[in-house]
mmCIF file of the C-alpha atoms, coordinates in Angstrom:
data_MODEL
# 
_entry.id   MODEL 
# 
loop_
_atom_site.group_PDB 
_atom_site.id 
_atom_site.type_symbol 
_atom_site.label_atom_id 
_atom_site.label_alt_id 
_atom_site.label_comp_id 
_atom_site.label_asym_id 
_atom_site.label_entity_id 
_atom_site.label_seq_id 
_atom_site.pdbx_PDB_ins_code 
_atom_site.Cartn_x 
_atom_site.Cartn_y 
_atom_site.Cartn_z 
_atom_site.occupancy 
_atom_site.B_iso_or_equiv 
_atom_site.pdbx_formal_charge 
_atom_site.auth_seq_id 
_atom_site.auth_comp_id 
_atom_site.auth_asym_id 
_atom_site.auth_atom_id 
_atom_site.pdbx_PDB_model_num 
ATOM 1   C CA . UNK A 1 1   ? 104.452 113.823 134.850 1.00 0.00 ? 1   UNK A CA 1 
ATOM 2   C CA . UNK A 1 2   ? 104.239 113.173 130.742 1.00 0.00 ? 2   UNK A CA 1 
ATOM 3   C CA . UNK A 1 3   ? 105.827 114.319 128.130 1.00 0.00 ? 3   UNK A CA 1 
ATOM 4   C CA . UNK A 1 4   ? 104.578 114.356 124.642 1.00 0.00 ? 4   UNK A CA 1 
ATOM 5   C CA . UNK A 1 5   ? 106.385 115.187 121.615 1.00 0.00 ? 5   UNK A CA 1 
ATOM 6   C CA . UNK A 1 6   ? 104.608 116.725 117.927 1.00 0.00 ? 6   UNK A CA 1 
ATOM 7   C CA . UNK A 1 7   ? 105.674 115.501 114.421 1.00 0.00 ? 7   UNK A CA 1 
ATOM 8   C CA . UNK A 1 8   ? 104.479 117.030 111.194 1.00 0.00 ? 8   UNK A CA 1 
ATOM 9   C CA . UNK A 1 9   ? 104.583 114.337 108.117 1.00 0.00 ? 9   UNK A CA 1 
ATOM 10  C CA . UNK A 1 10  ? 104.941 116.010 104.935 1.00 0.00 ? 10  UNK A CA 1 
ATOM 11  C CA . UNK A 1 11  ? 103.871 114.516 101.956 1.00 0.00 ? 11  UNK A CA 1 
ATOM 12  C CA . UNK A 1 12  ? 104.334 114.814 98.207  1.00 0.00 ? 12  UNK A CA 1 
ATOM 13  C CA . UNK A 1 13  ? 101.273 113.315 96.668  1.00 0.00 ? 13  UNK A CA 1 
ATOM 14  C CA . UNK A 1 14  ? 99.857  113.423 92.914  1.00 0.00 ? 14  UNK A CA 1 
ATOM 15  C CA . UNK A 1 15  ? 96.338  115.373 91.799  1.00 0.00 ? 15  UNK A CA 1 
ATOM 16  C CA . UNK A 1 16  ? 95.018  111.623 91.722  1.00 0.00 ? 16  UNK A CA 1 
ATOM 17  C CA . UNK A 1 17  ? 96.274  111.043 95.202  1.00 0.00 ? 17  UNK A CA 1 
ATOM 18  C CA . UNK A 1 18  ? 98.812  108.755 95.043  1.00 0.00 ? 18  UNK A CA 1 
ATOM 19  C CA . UNK A 1 19  ? 101.725 109.445 97.624  1.00 0.00 ? 19  UNK A CA 1 
ATOM 20  C CA . UNK A 1 20  ? 104.900 109.644 96.049  1.00 0.00 ? 20  UNK A CA 1 
ATOM 21  C CA . UNK A 1 21  ? 107.231 110.598 99.203  1.00 0.00 ? 21  UNK A CA 1 
ATOM 22  C CA . UNK A 1 22  ? 106.954 111.669 103.173 1.00 0.00 ? 22  UNK A CA 1 
ATOM 23  C CA . UNK A 1 23  ? 108.843 113.018 105.395 1.00 0.00 ? 23  UNK A CA 1 
ATOM 24  C CA . UNK A 1 24  ? 108.779 113.424 109.366 1.00 0.00 ? 24  UNK A CA 1 
ATOM 25  C CA . UNK A 1 25  ? 109.806 116.010 111.366 1.00 0.00 ? 25  UNK A CA 1 
ATOM 26  C CA . UNK A 1 26  ? 109.406 117.306 114.419 1.00 0.00 ? 26  UNK A CA 1 
ATOM 27  C CA . UNK A 1 27  ? 106.500 120.020 114.837 1.00 0.00 ? 27  UNK A CA 1 
ATOM 28  C CA . UNK A 1 28  ? 109.120 122.587 115.166 1.00 0.00 ? 28  UNK A CA 1 
ATOM 29  C CA . UNK A 1 29  ? 111.123 122.427 111.648 1.00 0.00 ? 29  UNK A CA 1 
ATOM 30  C CA . UNK A 1 30  ? 109.442 124.720 109.382 1.00 0.00 ? 30  UNK A CA 1 
ATOM 31  C CA . UNK A 1 31  ? 107.929 123.252 106.277 1.00 0.00 ? 31  UNK A CA 1 
ATOM 32  C CA . UNK A 1 32  ? 110.847 124.498 104.004 1.00 0.00 ? 32  UNK A CA 1 
ATOM 33  C CA . UNK A 1 33  ? 113.518 123.052 105.340 1.00 0.00 ? 33  UNK A CA 1 
ATOM 34  C CA . UNK A 1 34  ? 112.114 119.428 104.554 1.00 0.00 ? 34  UNK A CA 1 
ATOM 35  C CA . UNK A 1 35  ? 111.582 120.412 100.546 1.00 0.00 ? 35  UNK A CA 1 
ATOM 36  C CA . UNK A 1 36  ? 114.577 118.526 99.065  1.00 0.00 ? 36  UNK A CA 1 
ATOM 37  C CA . UNK A 1 37  ? 114.049 115.847 100.903 1.00 0.00 ? 37  UNK A CA 1 
ATOM 38  C CA . UNK A 1 38  ? 110.907 115.484 100.075 1.00 0.00 ? 38  UNK A CA 1 
ATOM 39  C CA . UNK A 1 39  ? 111.555 116.178 96.211  1.00 0.00 ? 39  UNK A CA 1 
ATOM 40  C CA . UNK A 1 40  ? 114.031 113.538 96.339  1.00 0.00 ? 40  UNK A CA 1 
ATOM 41  C CA . UNK A 1 41  ? 113.730 112.222 93.029  1.00 0.00 ? 41  UNK A CA 1 
ATOM 42  C CA . UNK A 1 42  ? 110.897 113.575 92.131  1.00 0.00 ? 42  UNK A CA 1 
ATOM 43  C CA . UNK A 1 43  ? 109.840 114.072 88.397  1.00 0.00 ? 43  UNK A CA 1 
ATOM 44  C CA . UNK A 1 44  ? 106.829 115.558 88.692  1.00 0.00 ? 44  UNK A CA 1 
ATOM 45  C CA . UNK A 1 45  ? 107.887 119.304 87.404  1.00 0.00 ? 45  UNK A CA 1 
ATOM 46  C CA . UNK A 1 46  ? 104.581 121.436 88.784  1.00 0.00 ? 46  UNK A CA 1 
ATOM 47  C CA . UNK A 1 47  ? 104.160 121.412 92.672  1.00 0.00 ? 47  UNK A CA 1 
ATOM 48  C CA . UNK A 1 48  ? 101.455 122.371 94.045  1.00 0.00 ? 48  UNK A CA 1 
ATOM 49  C CA . UNK A 1 49  ? 101.638 123.389 97.862  1.00 0.00 ? 49  UNK A CA 1 
ATOM 50  C CA . UNK A 1 50  ? 100.143 125.179 100.930 1.00 0.00 ? 50  UNK A CA 1 
ATOM 51  C CA . UNK A 1 51  ? 100.989 128.174 102.647 1.00 0.00 ? 51  UNK A CA 1 
ATOM 52  C CA . UNK A 1 52  ? 103.693 126.772 104.757 1.00 0.00 ? 52  UNK A CA 1 
ATOM 53  C CA . UNK A 1 53  ? 106.158 126.478 101.248 1.00 0.00 ? 53  UNK A CA 1 
ATOM 54  C CA . UNK A 1 54  ? 105.181 130.338 100.814 1.00 0.00 ? 54  UNK A CA 1 
ATOM 55  C CA . UNK A 1 55  ? 108.658 131.508 100.209 1.00 0.00 ? 55  UNK A CA 1 
ATOM 56  C CA . UNK A 1 56  ? 109.713 133.727 97.224  1.00 0.00 ? 56  UNK A CA 1 
ATOM 57  C CA . UNK A 1 57  ? 113.677 132.878 97.711  1.00 0.00 ? 57  UNK A CA 1 
ATOM 58  C CA . UNK A 1 58  ? 112.237 128.477 98.041  1.00 0.00 ? 58  UNK A CA 1 
ATOM 59  C CA . UNK A 1 59  ? 110.279 129.683 94.248  1.00 0.00 ? 59  UNK A CA 1 
ATOM 60  C CA . UNK A 1 60  ? 113.313 131.074 92.896  1.00 0.00 ? 60  UNK A CA 1 
ATOM 61  C CA . UNK A 1 61  ? 115.337 127.973 93.677  1.00 0.00 ? 61  UNK A CA 1 
ATOM 62  C CA . UNK A 1 62  ? 113.279 125.346 92.755  1.00 0.00 ? 62  UNK A CA 1 
ATOM 63  C CA . UNK A 1 63  ? 112.973 127.188 89.668  1.00 0.00 ? 63  UNK A CA 1 
ATOM 64  C CA . UNK A 1 64  ? 116.102 127.107 88.614  1.00 0.00 ? 64  UNK A CA 1 
ATOM 65  C CA . UNK A 1 65  ? 116.113 123.216 89.624  1.00 0.00 ? 65  UNK A CA 1 
ATOM 66  C CA . UNK A 1 66  ? 113.752 123.051 86.983  1.00 0.00 ? 66  UNK A CA 1 
ATOM 67  C CA . UNK A 1 67  ? 110.366 122.803 89.257  1.00 0.00 ? 67  UNK A CA 1 
ATOM 68  C CA . UNK A 1 68  ? 107.504 125.342 89.210  1.00 0.00 ? 68  UNK A CA 1 
ATOM 69  C CA . UNK A 1 69  ? 106.610 125.932 92.746  1.00 0.00 ? 69  UNK A CA 1 
ATOM 70  C CA . UNK A 1 70  ? 102.661 127.403 93.128  1.00 0.00 ? 70  UNK A CA 1 
ATOM 71  C CA . UNK A 1 71  ? 101.298 128.108 96.684  1.00 0.00 ? 71  UNK A CA 1 
ATOM 72  C CA . UNK A 1 72  ? 98.178  129.910 97.594  1.00 0.00 ? 72  UNK A CA 1 
ATOM 73  C CA . UNK A 1 73  ? 98.759  133.604 98.625  1.00 0.00 ? 73  UNK A CA 1 
ATOM 74  C CA . UNK A 1 74  ? 97.042  135.140 102.047 1.00 0.00 ? 74  UNK A CA 1 
ATOM 75  C CA . UNK A 1 75  ? 94.048  137.274 101.147 1.00 0.00 ? 75  UNK A CA 1 
ATOM 76  C CA . UNK A 1 76  ? 95.789  140.290 102.452 1.00 0.00 ? 76  UNK A CA 1 
ATOM 77  C CA . UNK A 1 77  ? 98.251  140.066 100.027 1.00 0.00 ? 77  UNK A CA 1 
ATOM 78  C CA . UNK A 1 78  ? 98.445  141.997 96.553  1.00 0.00 ? 78  UNK A CA 1 
ATOM 79  C CA . UNK A 1 79  ? 97.070  139.945 93.731  1.00 0.00 ? 79  UNK A CA 1 
ATOM 80  C CA . UNK A 1 80  ? 95.810  137.146 95.883  1.00 0.00 ? 80  UNK A CA 1 
ATOM 81  C CA . UNK A 1 81  ? 92.313  136.964 93.822  1.00 0.00 ? 81  UNK A CA 1 
ATOM 82  C CA . UNK A 1 82  ? 94.151  136.442 90.699  1.00 0.00 ? 82  UNK A CA 1 
ATOM 83  C CA . UNK A 1 83  ? 96.804  134.391 91.928  1.00 0.00 ? 83  UNK A CA 1 
ATOM 84  C CA . UNK A 1 84  ? 94.505  131.994 93.622  1.00 0.00 ? 84  UNK A CA 1 
ATOM 85  C CA . UNK A 1 85  ? 92.665  130.945 90.564  1.00 0.00 ? 85  UNK A CA 1 
ATOM 86  C CA . UNK A 1 86  ? 89.551  128.866 91.602  1.00 0.00 ? 86  UNK A CA 1 
ATOM 87  C CA . UNK A 1 87  ? 90.764  125.833 89.866  1.00 0.00 ? 87  UNK A CA 1 
ATOM 88  C CA . UNK A 1 88  ? 94.042  125.777 91.391  1.00 0.00 ? 88  UNK A CA 1 
ATOM 89  C CA . UNK A 1 89  ? 92.488  126.052 94.549  1.00 0.00 ? 89  UNK A CA 1 
ATOM 90  C CA . UNK A 1 90  ? 90.076  122.872 93.296  1.00 0.00 ? 90  UNK A CA 1 
ATOM 91  C CA . UNK A 1 91  ? 93.183  120.988 92.915  1.00 0.00 ? 91  UNK A CA 1 
ATOM 92  C CA . UNK A 1 92  ? 94.800  121.699 96.310  1.00 0.00 ? 92  UNK A CA 1 
ATOM 93  C CA . UNK A 1 93  ? 91.367  120.949 97.905  1.00 0.00 ? 93  UNK A CA 1 
ATOM 94  C CA . UNK A 1 94  ? 91.536  116.982 96.371  1.00 0.00 ? 94  UNK A CA 1 
ATOM 95  C CA . UNK A 1 95  ? 95.178  116.852 97.954  1.00 0.00 ? 95  UNK A CA 1 
ATOM 96  C CA . UNK A 1 96  ? 93.679  117.707 101.561 1.00 0.00 ? 96  UNK A CA 1 
ATOM 97  C CA . UNK A 1 97  ? 91.110  115.227 101.151 1.00 0.00 ? 97  UNK A CA 1 
ATOM 98  C CA . UNK A 1 98  ? 93.819  112.688 100.738 1.00 0.00 ? 98  UNK A CA 1 
ATOM 99  C CA . UNK A 1 99  ? 95.340  113.788 104.363 1.00 0.00 ? 99  UNK A CA 1 
ATOM 100 C CA . UNK A 1 100 ? 91.536  113.691 105.313 1.00 0.00 ? 100 UNK A CA 1 
ATOM 101 C CA . UNK A 1 101 ? 91.455  109.976 104.260 1.00 0.00 ? 101 UNK A CA 1 
ATOM 102 C CA . UNK A 1 102 ? 94.157  109.256 106.218 1.00 0.00 ? 102 UNK A CA 1 
ATOM 103 C CA . UNK A 1 103 ? 92.837  110.489 109.293 1.00 0.00 ? 103 UNK A CA 1 
ATOM 104 C CA . UNK A 1 104 ? 89.406  109.142 108.926 1.00 0.00 ? 104 UNK A CA 1 
ATOM 105 C CA . UNK A 1 105 ? 90.098  105.562 107.326 1.00 0.00 ? 105 UNK A CA 1 
ATOM 106 C CA . UNK A 1 106 ? 93.576  105.290 108.827 1.00 0.00 ? 106 UNK A CA 1 
ATOM 107 C CA . UNK A 1 107 ? 93.785  107.171 112.190 1.00 0.00 ? 107 UNK A CA 1 
ATOM 108 C CA . UNK A 1 108 ? 97.377  108.233 111.020 1.00 0.00 ? 108 UNK A CA 1 
ATOM 109 C CA . UNK A 1 109 ? 97.178  110.966 113.925 1.00 0.00 ? 109 UNK A CA 1 
ATOM 110 C CA . UNK A 1 110 ? 97.104  108.842 116.640 1.00 0.00 ? 110 UNK A CA 1 
ATOM 111 C CA . UNK A 1 111 ? 99.112  105.989 115.831 1.00 0.00 ? 111 UNK A CA 1 
ATOM 112 C CA . UNK A 1 112 ? 100.116 105.133 119.510 1.00 0.00 ? 112 UNK A CA 1 
ATOM 113 C CA . UNK A 1 113 ? 103.643 104.225 119.018 1.00 0.00 ? 113 UNK A CA 1 
ATOM 114 C CA . UNK A 1 114 ? 106.296 104.435 121.900 1.00 0.00 ? 114 UNK A CA 1 
ATOM 115 C CA . UNK A 1 115 ? 109.415 105.106 119.543 1.00 0.00 ? 115 UNK A CA 1 
ATOM 116 C CA . UNK A 1 116 ? 110.740 107.142 116.653 1.00 0.00 ? 116 UNK A CA 1 
ATOM 117 C CA . UNK A 1 117 ? 111.088 104.006 114.429 1.00 0.00 ? 117 UNK A CA 1 
ATOM 118 C CA . UNK A 1 118 ? 107.726 102.481 115.682 1.00 0.00 ? 118 UNK A CA 1 
ATOM 119 C CA . UNK A 1 119 ? 105.995 105.998 114.306 1.00 0.00 ? 119 UNK A CA 1 
ATOM 120 C CA . UNK A 1 120 ? 107.926 105.556 111.049 1.00 0.00 ? 120 UNK A CA 1 
ATOM 121 C CA . UNK A 1 121 ? 106.998 101.732 110.556 1.00 0.00 ? 121 UNK A CA 1 
ATOM 122 C CA . UNK A 1 122 ? 103.092 102.889 111.223 1.00 0.00 ? 122 UNK A CA 1 
ATOM 123 C CA . UNK A 1 123 ? 103.485 105.367 108.762 1.00 0.00 ? 123 UNK A CA 1 
ATOM 124 C CA . UNK A 1 124 ? 104.820 103.201 106.237 1.00 0.00 ? 124 UNK A CA 1 
ATOM 125 C CA . UNK A 1 125 ? 102.307 100.551 106.794 1.00 0.00 ? 125 UNK A CA 1 
ATOM 126 C CA . UNK A 1 126 ? 99.044  102.853 106.308 1.00 0.00 ? 126 UNK A CA 1 
ATOM 127 C CA . UNK A 1 127 ? 100.799 104.411 103.263 1.00 0.00 ? 127 UNK A CA 1 
ATOM 128 C CA . UNK A 1 128 ? 101.635 101.439 102.084 1.00 0.00 ? 128 UNK A CA 1 
ATOM 129 C CA . UNK A 1 129 ? 97.929  100.637 102.689 1.00 0.00 ? 129 UNK A CA 1 
ATOM 130 C CA . UNK A 1 130 ? 96.234  103.633 101.393 1.00 0.00 ? 130 UNK A CA 1 
ATOM 131 C CA . UNK A 1 131 ? 98.659  103.136 97.847  1.00 0.00 ? 131 UNK A CA 1 
ATOM 132 C CA . UNK A 1 132 ? 97.183  99.766  97.681  1.00 0.00 ? 132 UNK A CA 1 
ATOM 133 C CA . UNK A 1 133 ? 94.140  100.916 98.377  1.00 0.00 ? 133 UNK A CA 1 
ATOM 134 C CA . UNK A 1 134 ? 94.709  103.524 95.598  1.00 0.00 ? 134 UNK A CA 1 
ATOM 135 C CA . UNK A 1 135 ? 95.217  101.251 92.776  1.00 0.00 ? 135 UNK A CA 1 
ATOM 136 C CA . UNK A 1 136 ? 91.894  99.195  93.689  1.00 0.00 ? 136 UNK A CA 1 
ATOM 137 C CA . UNK A 1 137 ? 89.557  102.470 93.158  1.00 0.00 ? 137 UNK A CA 1 
ATOM 138 C CA . UNK A 1 138 ? 91.613  103.745 90.735  1.00 0.00 ? 138 UNK A CA 1 
# 
């Protein structure tokens, strides 16, 4: 009998694709719980996030700290069509493309590691290689 544990990687990425920070959590941890660690030493004031970070309380807490959090609204929420402006959604898509690149070019979803420290080392290797490639391209 084999046991498998799920992990999530949360990343802070610039719109141009540079990875600024990352946090690895068990898959059972809600996205909102890692925001403080993810934004540690972040100098960017505008944050585009996905639906996992949709929270009025989080938005207010970050606003008090000088951040402007934008998350898309669910389609059935009031004002979703006006809030989910196509330009902001296009910016979010560029970030999602970065995650697709990490999967396609670096196989980040299947690291074949056997320990948490091995997983962290592999993720750091992938991020280093990705960011070096980012500077080569840009």
